[in-house]
C-alpha positions as CSV (number, residue, x, y, z in Angstrom):
1,M,0.1,-0.2,-0.1
2,S,1.4,3.3,-0.8
3,H,2.0,6.0,2.0
4,L,-0.8,8.3,0.9
5,A,-3.1,5.4,0.4
6,R,-2.1,4.6,4.2
7,L,-2.4,8.3,5.1
8,K,-6.0,8.0,4.0
9,E,-6.6,4.7,5.7
10,L,-5.9,6.5,8.6
11,G,-8.3,9.2,8.3
12,Y,-5.6,12.0,7.4
13,S,-4.6,13.7,4.3
14,L,-1.7,16.2,4.1
15,P,-2.4,19.8,4.3
16,P,-0.8,22.5,2.3
17,V,3.0,23.1,2.8
18,A,3.1,25.8,5.3
19,K,4.4,29.2,4.4
20,P,7.9,29.4,5.6
21,L,7.9,32.0,8.8
22,A,11.5,33.5,7.3
23,S,14.2,33.2,5.0
24,Y,14.3,29.2,4.7
25,V,12.7,26.6,2.2
26,P,10.1,23.9,3.8
27,A,12.4,21.0,2.8
28,A,15.7,20.4,1.3
29,R,17.1,17.2,-0.5
30,V,20.4,16.0,-0.5
31,G,21.5,12.9,-2.2
32,N,18.8,10.2,-1.3
33,Q,17.9,12.1,1.9
34,V,15.1,14.8,2.9
35,W,15.8,17.5,5.2
36,T,12.8,19.1,6.5
37,S,12.9,22.7,8.3
38,G,11.2,22.6,11.7
39,Q,7.7,22.6,11.2
40,L,5.0,23.8,14.0
41,P,1.5,22.3,14.2
42,L,-0.2,25.1,11.9
43,V,-3.9,24.6,10.8
44,D,-4.8,26.5,7.9
45,G,-2.1,29.0,8.3
46,A,-2.5,29.4,11.9
47,L,-2.0,27.6,15.6
48,P,-4.9,26.1,17.4
49,I,-3.1,26.1,20.8
50,T,-0.3,27.9,22.0
51,G,1.7,28.3,25.1
52,K,3.9,26.4,27.5
53,V,3.4,22.4,28.2
54,G,3.1,21.5,31.9
55,G,1.6,25.0,32.0
56,A,-1.3,26.4,29.6
57,V,-0.8,23.2,27.2
58,T,-1.3,19.7,28.2
59,S,1.0,16.5,27.6
60,E,-1.9,15.3,25.8
61,Q,-2.9,18.6,23.8
62,A,1.2,18.7,22.9
63,A,1.1,15.3,21.9
64,D,-1.8,16.0,19.5
65,A,0.1,19.1,18.1
66,A,3.2,17.0,17.8
67,R,1.4,14.8,15.4
68,T,0.0,17.9,13.5
69,A,3.6,19.3,13.2
70,V,4.9,15.8,11.9
71,L,2.2,16.2,9.0
72,N,3.3,19.5,8.1
73,A,6.6,18.1,7.6
74,L,5.3,15.3,5.7
75,A,3.6,17.5,3.6
76,A,6.9,19.4,2.8
77,V,8.5,16.0,2.3
78,D,5.7,14.8,0.0
79,A,6.0,18.5,-2.0
80,E,9.9,17.6,-2.6
81,V,9.9,14.3,-3.7
82,G,6.6,12.8,-3.2
83,L,5.6,11.0,0.0
84,D,5.3,7.8,-1.9
85,N,8.9,7.7,-2.6
86,V,10.1,7.7,0.8
87,T,11.5,4.3,2.1
88,R,12.7,5.0,5.7
89,V,12.1,8.0,8.6
90,L,15.8,8.2,9.8
91,K,15.3,10.8,12.2
92,V,12.6,12.9,14.3
93,V,13.3,16.1,16.2
94,G,11.2,17.4,18.3
95,F,11.4,20.7,20.3
96,V,8.9,21.0,23.3
97,A,8.0,24.5,24.8
98,S,8.1,23.7,28.4
99,D,7.1,25.1,31.6
100,P,10.2,25.1,33.9
101,N,9.0,21.6,35.9
102,F,8.2,20.1,33.0
103,V,10.1,17.0,32.3
104,E,7.9,14.6,29.9
105,Q,9.4,15.9,26.5
106,P,9.6,12.0,25.2
107,A,6.0,11.6,25.9
108,V,5.2,14.6,23.7
109,I,7.2,14.0,20.7
110,N,5.5,10.3,21.1
111,G,2.6,11.9,19.2
112,A,5.0,12.4,16.0
113,S,6.7,9.2,16.5
114,D,3.9,6.9,17.0
115,F,1.9,8.3,14.3
116,I,4.9,7.9,12.0
117,G,4.9,4.0,13.1
118,E,1.5,3.9,12.1
119,L,2.0,5.3,8.6
120,F,5.5,3.7,7.5
121,G,5.2,0.5,9.7
122,E,8.9,-1.0,10.0
123,A,10.4,1.9,7.7
124,G,8.8,4.2,10.4
125,N,11.4,3.2,13.0
126,H,14.0,6.3,13.5
127,A,16.2,7.8,15.8
128,R,14.9,10.9,17.8
129,S,15.4,13.5,19.7
130,A,12.9,15.2,22.2
131,V,14.4,18.8,23.6
132,G,12.4,21.2,26.1
133,V,13.0,24.9,25.0
134,A,12.1,27.8,26.7
135,V,9.9,29.3,23.5
136,L,8.9,28.5,20.2
137,P,8.0,30.7,16.9
138,K,4.5,32.1,17.8
139,D,4.5,30.4,21.3
140,A,3.9,27.3,19.6
141,P,4.0,24.3,22.0
142,V,6.0,21.8,19.6
143,E,8.0,22.1,16.4
144,I,9.2,18.7,14.7
145,E,11.9,18.2,12.0
146,L,12.2,15.0,10.1
147,I,15.3,13.4,8.1
148,V,14.0,10.8,5.4
149,E,15.2,8.5,3.1
150,V,14.2,8.3,-0.4
151,S,14.2,6.3,-3.1
152,A,16.8,7.5,-6.5
């Protein structure tokens, strides 16, 4: 089954590629890899939730936002090379805008990682970082980057 068909089976579709907030491109291909820029959990160009995780934003809300952000990253990959050309997800990097006492960043980024696993199966097994930060652009609770391998 193609990745796009699996995405539809899971009840999702790719959003339009998010417009960059500054001077960068959404994704860049280097050889057989595509690296995405950090993607926020934008929906129709706006953030449905803002704030620090462990403060105004719950872990569950942030995990949902991480899934939305990874969908935006996948849209950038799709625009660059076509999602069905992805052979493996190599790495997910997740940033979590964290209240000073919040220490569950890995659980938040599971929102992205678990979705990648559902979509890609074994090809979705990836390396990962989950990093707590003081603030993210536009007061987003999470930001996700992807590195994927693609077929020639």
